[in-house]
C-alpha distance (Angstrom), angle and dihedral (degrees) to the residues before:
residue distance angle dihedral
M1 . . .
L2 3.92 . .
V3 3.72 108.0 .
G4 3.83 131.9 174.9
E5 3.78 149.7 82.1
A6 3.84 117.3 -48.4
Q7 3.75 137.3 -163.2
G8 3.71 127.7 173.7
T9 3.72 146.1 96.2
N10 3.76 115.0 -69.9
L11 3.84 113.5 -128.2
A12 3.73 103.1 171.8
V13 3.75 105.7 108.4
D14 3.73 97.2 158.3
S15 3.76 116.5 4.8
R16 3.90 93.4 177.6
K17 3.78 116.1 136.1
P18 3.75 112.8 -121.6
V19 3.90 110.2 -83.5
E20 3.77 114.9 -137.0
G21 3.75 106.5 -96.6
S22 3.82 96.0 15.2
L23 3.84 123.6 125.4
L24 3.79 89.5 -109.9
A25 3.80 91.0 56.4
W26 3.81 88.7 48.8
L27 3.81 87.3 54.6
E28 3.81 93.3 48.3
S29 3.84 91.0 50.8
H30 3.76 89.7 71.8
A31 3.82 125.6 91.0
D32 3.77 108.3 -76.8
L33 3.84 101.7 -151.1
E34 3.78 91.1 172.9
R35 3.76 90.9 65.2
A36 3.78 103.2 23.7
K37 3.85 123.8 100.9
A38 3.81 90.8 -143.9
R39 3.77 117.8 61.6
R40 3.80 128.8 -167.0
D41 3.80 115.8 -91.7
R42 3.77 123.3 -123.8
P43 3.84 102.9 30.8
T44 3.80 109.0 -128.7
L45 3.81 139.3 167.9
A46 3.88 90.1 -150.9
R47 3.78 93.6 101.2
M48 3.73 94.9 45.1
S49 3.81 92.7 46.1
A50 3.78 91.6 51.3
L51 3.86 91.4 49.6
M52 3.76 91.6 49.5
R53 3.86 91.7 49.6
L54 3.90 88.7 52.3
M55 3.85 87.0 51.7
G56 3.78 93.5 50.5
D57 3.93 96.8 -101.7
P58 3.90 93.8 -83.0
Q59 3.86 89.3 175.0
T60 3.88 87.3 77.5
A61 3.77 95.4 57.7
Y62 3.81 95.5 83.3
P63 3.84 139.6 20.4
V64 3.86 116.4 -91.2
V65 3.76 134.5 -146.4
H66 3.84 104.5 -154.2
I67 3.83 120.5 -158.1
T68 3.83 129.5 -164.8
G69 3.81 135.7 155.4
T70 3.77 139.2 118.7
N71 3.83 96.6 -92.2
G72 3.77 138.1 10.2
K73 3.86 97.8 33.0
T74 3.84 96.8 128.9
S75 3.78 96.1 44.6
T76 3.78 91.0 48.6
A77 3.81 91.8 47.7
R78 3.74 90.6 51.7
I79 3.76 93.9 50.0
V80 3.80 92.3 46.3
S81 3.87 89.3 49.4
A82 3.84 89.5 49.9
L83 3.89 91.9 51.1
L84 3.74 93.2 49.1
E85 3.77 92.9 45.8
A86 3.77 92.8 48.1
S87 3.86 86.3 52.5
G88 3.89 88.8 63.3
L89 3.77 99.2 -98.3
T90 3.87 126.9 130.3
V91 3.81 102.9 -122.4
G92 3.77 130.9 -161.5
L93 3.87 114.9 -154.9
Y94 3.72 125.0 -165.5
T95 3.93 118.5 -173.9
S96 3.66 137.6 161.5
P97 2.98 150.3 -106.4
D98 3.80 106.0 18.9
L99 3.77 119.4 -133.6
E100 3.83 101.6 -153.4
S101 3.81 110.8 -4.3
V102 3.72 134.1 22.1
H103 3.76 87.8 -130.9
E104 3.79 89.2 73.5
R105 3.71 93.2 74.0
L106 3.82 94.5 65.9
A107 3.88 116.3 55.0
R108 3.76 139.2 163.2
N109 3.79 117.4 -157.6
S110 3.84 87.7 -15.9
E111 3.78 94.1 -52.6
P112 3.88 115.6 117.3
I113 3.73 116.7 -127.3
G114 3.71 115.1 -86.5
S115 3.85 125.4 -122.0
E116 3.84 95.0 -107.7
D117 3.85 92.9 52.1
F118 3.82 91.2 42.4
D119 3.75 91.9 52.8
Q120 3.80 92.5 47.4
V121 3.80 95.1 53.2
L122 3.83 91.3 42.2
S123 3.88 88.4 52.3
R124 3.82 90.1 54.7
L125 3.75 92.1 45.6
R126 3.85 90.8 51.3
N127 3.73 92.0 52.0
C128 3.82 94.5 46.7
S129 3.84 97.8 42.5
S130 3.81 91.9 48.5
T131 3.79 88.3 81.7
M132 3.80 94.9 53.8
E133 3.79 118.5 104.5
D134 3.83 92.1 -154.9
P135 3.78 106.7 50.7
P136 3.83 116.1 -135.9
S137 3.65 121.4 -116.2
R138 3.82 124.4 -110.2
F139 3.84 90.9 -103.3
E140 3.78 92.3 48.7
L141 3.86 89.5 51.9
L142 3.83 91.9 49.5
T143 3.72 91.3 48.2
A144 3.77 91.4 50.5
A145 3.78 89.2 46.5
A146 3.85 89.9 56.4
F147 3.75 94.4 47.7
S148 3.82 91.5 46.4
W149 3.81 94.1 47.0
F150 3.71 94.0 47.1
A151 3.83 88.3 57.0
D152 3.79 91.0 47.5
V153 3.84 94.2 52.9
A154 3.88 90.3 41.1
V155 3.71 99.7 -125.2
D156 3.85 117.5 -169.0
V157 3.83 94.1 -140.4
A158 3.81 135.1 2.6
V159 3.83 120.7 -142.9
V160 3.80 104.4 -153.1
E161 3.80 125.8 -169.2
V162 3.86 117.8 -153.1
G163 3.79 115.0 -120.8
L164 3.83 98.2 -148.6
G165 3.82 131.2 -11.0
G166 3.74 108.8 -27.6
R167 3.73 117.3 -119.2
F168 3.76 96.6 70.7
D169 3.80 99.4 21.8
A170 3.80 114.0 123.5
T171 3.73 93.2 -117.4
N172 3.82 89.5 62.8
V173 3.85 91.8 84.9
A174 3.78 82.7 84.5
D175 3.77 122.9 82.0
G176 3.78 106.1 -135.1
S177 3.89 115.0 -147.0
V178 3.89 84.7 -158.5
A179 3.76 121.8 30.9
I180 3.84 119.6 -165.2
V181 3.95 124.3 -162.9
T182 3.80 104.6 -172.4
N183 3.96 96.7 -169.9
V184 3.80 139.9 -42.4
S185 3.69 125.4 -126.3
L186 3.85 138.1 141.4
D187 3.88 112.6 -66.9
H188 3.77 133.7 126.6
T189 3.84 88.9 18.5
D190 3.75 90.5 161.0
L191 3.70 90.6 65.3
L192 3.89 107.3 23.5
G193 3.81 99.4 36.4
P194 3.76 141.9 -86.0
T195 3.72 101.7 -85.5
V196 3.84 136.6 47.1
E197 3.88 87.1 -113.9
H198 3.86 87.6 62.3
I199 3.69 93.3 45.5
A200 3.84 92.0 48.7
A201 3.81 91.8 50.4
E202 3.90 87.2 55.4
K203 3.73 94.6 47.0
S204 3.85 92.6 45.6
G205 3.79 86.2 62.8
I206 3.82 93.9 85.4
V207 3.85 90.7 62.7
K208 3.76 107.8 105.3
P209 3.81 131.2 -165.3
G210 3.81 110.9 -85.9
S211 3.78 94.2 20.2
T212 3.73 133.5 122.5
L213 3.86 116.2 -118.2
V214 3.73 113.5 -152.1
L215 3.84 102.6 -166.7
G216 3.75 124.5 -164.7
Q217 3.77 122.9 -144.5
V218 3.74 104.8 -60.8
P219 3.86 131.4 166.6
A220 3.85 111.6 -77.9
T221 3.81 89.8 -121.8
L222 3.82 88.1 68.8
D223 3.79 95.6 53.4
R224 3.90 93.3 94.9
T225 3.74 91.0 51.6
F226 3.77 93.3 59.4
A227 3.72 95.3 35.7
E228 3.72 90.2 59.7
A229 3.85 94.4 44.0
G230 3.83 92.7 100.7
A231 3.80 102.6 -107.0
H232 3.86 119.5 151.6
R233 3.67 89.4 -134.1
V234 3.89 136.1 2.5
W235 3.79 124.1 -149.2
R236 3.82 109.3 -162.4
R237 3.76 129.6 -164.5
P238 3.11 123.8 -99.1
A239 3.81 95.2 11.7
D240 3.79 97.5 55.6
F241 3.77 105.2 18.4
D242 3.75 134.9 3.5
V243 3.80 148.9 156.8
E244 3.86 104.1 -95.3
S245 3.80 93.0 -174.7
S246 3.76 136.8 6.5
T247 3.74 119.8 178.9
V248 3.78 135.6 168.4
A249 3.84 115.7 -97.0
V250 3.78 132.0 176.7
G251 3.82 102.8 -76.0
G252 3.79 98.8 2.7
R253 3.87 141.5 -19.8
L254 3.69 138.9 -39.9
L255 3.82 111.8 -138.8
T256 3.74 144.3 -168.7
V257 3.81 109.3 -162.1
R258 3.90 126.0 -171.8
T259 3.85 121.8 -160.8
P260 3.75 131.7 178.1
G261 3.80 89.1 -92.8
A262 3.81 106.7 29.9
R263 3.76 152.0 9.7
Y264 3.87 121.4 -126.5
G265 3.73 120.3 -164.2
D266 3.77 134.6 -171.7
L267 3.76 95.4 20.0
F268 3.80 113.3 168.0
L269 3.91 112.2 -146.3
P270 3.89 112.4 -175.9
L271 3.83 93.9 -146.6
H272 3.70 127.6 102.6
G273 3.87 126.5 -124.4
A274 3.74 131.2 47.5
H275 3.76 90.3 -106.7
Q276 3.81 88.0 69.9
G277 3.82 88.7 64.2
D278 3.86 86.9 56.0
N279 3.84 89.0 52.2
A280 3.80 88.9 49.2
A281 3.80 94.3 53.4
L282 3.73 90.2 50.2
A283 3.83 91.7 49.1
V284 3.85 93.7 49.2
A285 3.77 91.1 47.8
A286 3.75 90.4 48.3
A287 3.88 92.0 49.7
E288 3.83 88.9 51.7
A289 3.81 90.7 48.4
F290 3.84 89.3 50.5
F291 3.74 93.5 52.2
D292 3.88 94.1 35.6
R293 3.86 86.7 -132.7
P294 3.83 138.2 67.5
V295 3.81 117.0 -78.0
A296 3.84 115.2 -117.1
T297 3.85 110.9 -96.3
E298 3.78 93.5 -125.2
V299 3.68 91.2 53.6
V300 3.89 92.7 52.1
E301 3.77 90.5 45.3
Q302 3.86 91.7 50.8
A303 3.85 96.2 42.6
L304 3.85 95.3 47.9
S305 3.74 93.1 46.1
L306 3.92 92.1 59.1
V307 3.88 98.9 43.5
T308 3.79 119.1 123.2
S309 3.76 126.8 -179.7
P310 3.84 111.1 -170.8
G311 3.75 115.3 -145.4
R312 3.74 96.1 15.9
M313 3.79 110.8 104.8
E314 3.69 84.8 -38.9
V315 3.81 120.5 169.4
V316 3.85 110.1 -140.8
R317 3.75 100.1 164.7
R318 3.84 138.7 23.1
R319 3.85 109.5 -157.7
P320 2.85 99.8 63.2
L321 3.66 98.5 16.4
V322 3.80 107.6 -121.4
V323 3.80 119.6 -168.9
L324 3.76 127.5 -174.7
D325 3.87 119.9 -153.0
G326 3.78 128.8 170.9
A327 3.81 93.1 -155.0
H328 3.74 94.8 153.7
N329 3.79 101.8 168.4
V330 3.80 141.1 36.3
A331 3.81 95.9 -87.1
G332 3.73 91.8 47.3
A333 3.79 91.0 49.3
A334 3.76 91.2 52.0
A335 3.82 90.3 52.3
A336 3.83 92.0 47.2
G337 3.80 90.0 50.3
R338 3.86 91.6 52.3
G339 3.88 88.4 47.7
V340 3.78 92.9 53.1
S341 3.79 93.2 43.2
E342 3.85 92.7 51.0
E343 3.78 103.6 37.5
F344 3.82 107.2 23.7
A345 3.77 104.1 30.6
G346 3.76 122.7 144.9
R347 3.80 96.1 43.5
R348 3.83 126.6 112.2
L349 3.82 101.3 -109.5
L350 3.83 126.5 -143.3
I351 3.79 119.9 -176.7
V352 3.78 129.1 -151.2
M353 3.81 102.1 -161.0
G354 3.75 136.3 -175.7
V355 3.85 130.6 154.8
L356 3.69 140.4 179.7
D357 3.84 126.8 -108.5
G358 3.72 111.3 -82.9
H359 3.74 94.9 45.0
D360 3.74 123.4 95.6
P361 3.83 110.5 -134.4
G362 3.83 91.6 -162.5
E363 3.83 92.8 55.5
M364 3.81 88.2 47.5
L365 3.73 92.5 51.3
D366 3.75 90.8 47.7
A367 3.82 91.1 51.0
F368 3.72 90.4 47.4
G369 3.75 93.1 52.8
S370 3.82 104.5 -106.0
Q371 3.80 92.5 -164.4
S372 3.83 88.6 80.0
V373 3.81 96.1 53.9
A374 3.77 120.8 102.4
A375 3.86 97.9 -171.4
V376 3.77 139.4 -8.8
F377 3.89 122.4 -144.0
A378 3.70 104.7 -163.4
C379 3.81 124.5 -161.1
S380 3.83 137.6 158.2
P381 3.80 116.3 -100.9
P382 3.84 115.2 -124.8
S383 3.74 96.8 -93.3
P384 3.86 135.6 101.0
R385 3.76 86.3 -124.5
A386 3.82 94.0 58.3
L387 3.72 120.2 131.0
P388 3.77 111.8 -125.0
A389 3.71 113.0 -96.5
N390 3.85 93.3 -124.6
A391 3.86 88.2 60.4
V392 3.88 88.5 58.8
S393 3.80 93.4 45.5
D394 3.80 93.7 46.6
A395 3.82 90.4 51.3
A396 3.79 89.2 51.7
R397 3.84 93.1 48.2
R398 3.81 90.1 51.5
R399 3.77 86.0 60.7
N400 3.83 90.4 51.1
L401 3.76 95.6 -105.2
S402 3.70 126.7 142.7
A403 3.83 103.9 -112.2
V404 3.82 140.8 166.1
A405 3.75 132.1 -170.8
L406 3.82 114.6 -133.4
S407 3.73 131.6 -169.6
G408 3.76 100.3 -118.7
V409 3.80 148.7 -1.8
E410 3.89 94.8 -94.2
E411 3.81 92.2 50.3
A412 3.79 91.2 47.7
V413 3.87 95.2 48.0
D414 3.93 89.2 43.9
Q415 3.78 93.1 52.8
A416 3.73 94.5 44.1
L417 3.79 92.1 51.3
A418 3.88 92.0 45.5
E419 3.87 88.7 54.7
A420 3.82 95.6 44.6
G421 3.77 123.2 94.2
E422 3.75 120.1 -141.3
D423 3.89 92.0 -100.2
D424 3.91 92.6 46.5
M425 3.76 127.9 97.3
V426 3.86 128.5 -127.7
L427 3.85 115.0 -161.6
V428 3.74 115.4 -166.0
F429 3.85 98.3 -156.9
G430 3.78 141.5 175.5
S431 3.87 130.0 28.4
L432 3.82 116.2 42.3
Y433 3.78 86.6 -133.3
L434 3.80 88.0 61.7
V435 3.75 90.8 46.4
G436 3.77 93.4 48.4
A437 3.89 93.5 50.1
A438 3.79 90.7 47.1
R439 3.79 93.5 46.2
K440 3.79 93.4 53.0
L441 3.81 90.6 48.5
L442 3.82 94.0 48.1
L443 3.81 96.8 43.2
E444 3.85 98.1 40.5
D445 3.87 89.2 50.6
S446 3.83 90.5 49.8
R447 3.78 90.2 49.2
R448 3.88 90.1 55.8
V449 3.76 93.1 46.9
D450 3.80 101.7 39.3
H451 3.88 97.8 32.4
P452 3.71 110.3 26.8
A453 3.83 94.9 158.8
D454 3.69 93.0 48.1
H455 3.75 90.6 48.0
R456 3.82 92.9 52.8
S457 3.79 90.1 51.4
G458 3.66 93.1 51.5
A459 3.90 98.1 -108.1
T460 3.77 113.7 150.4
D461 3.80 106.8 -171.7
V462 3.74 118.7 121.6
V463 3.77 120.3 -146.9
S464 3.76 113.9 -147.7
């Protein structure tokens, strides 16, 4: 039994399993290229473009802020969305993957799509796609659902996160007026190419003529790739925008951010890790690029103070401290390690870890700073691409760490909590599929313990 204090933003709008014959079951019957070991050959936008034509090209009904990068996409997307919403706009937000419910991926003004709207848009997609000789994938259908729903609810702008890469990602049927590249490092090399130059070329594919490219801090060797991508203007970090200061505050970070048009000081961001300051700087610069003017200081202050990013250095319990972080690659692991060292130092650290095939758990532990780890509880994330738990535990033992391989996420979390003292820290770390499964277990159990009446009535809010 998972017992303890929880805080966090509830994402589970509809946790029902697909019912046989339901529209959700129809969606799940399509190829899930996010989870599958085998991917389609010859990446192409032809299928997605054909589907969007059948739907009436809804992605052209509103401007788009398009976001790619190796790490930080979802957090940056959520901050951009908050800034635009605080400016008085109706904002569509499309992110991936989901942690607890597929509804999370589609949101309007921070509210996930409801079951009725989701069913309606899936029904239209089923009718339209039935004529296609080459059936779309699950991700293509979800992307089309987002674009269509955003048109239905008349958003003023859509903030859209790339699923993988950029050039051939399903989201790239949209022409972003602002393109954001958070960073570039090695990840998904089997699909995007063996070097950062290959990966940068794929990510630069979201840049469209006439757009503004807001470019995070990338290696100088990649400058030419992005300079030649076709943007009307390029704002680079640190030359054009930057985080001038980022310090630890109670519950998050205190930032000073500089953009091409303004300087914003004493901004409170309730997210953990210095890398979230980087994401905030990107987001504020992108909002300024979208409006083509600085954003009012009070709007930036309000928006940043309300941002959440579930599963990204997210504190869900206090005694013991439990933090969830979907640091699924080496660069993400390094950022997580810096965040733990800076903000949660002095605690005995136990790690629940699970990664997908194609990622080296040993390199991730090295990047994290494995010398600070007391024990590793390895498990396999709920994905067909999961690396076996014993591969993770073996990598930990080779680094002289105490490690055990466990049969599943719940067993790994339970054992870590059982061995943690009140002043210790448990970090659930690695694949977002692992983080999502652990988050659901931890928060659902806390709802039962802390709000039994609400749980019985079906309420799902968590009070921090």
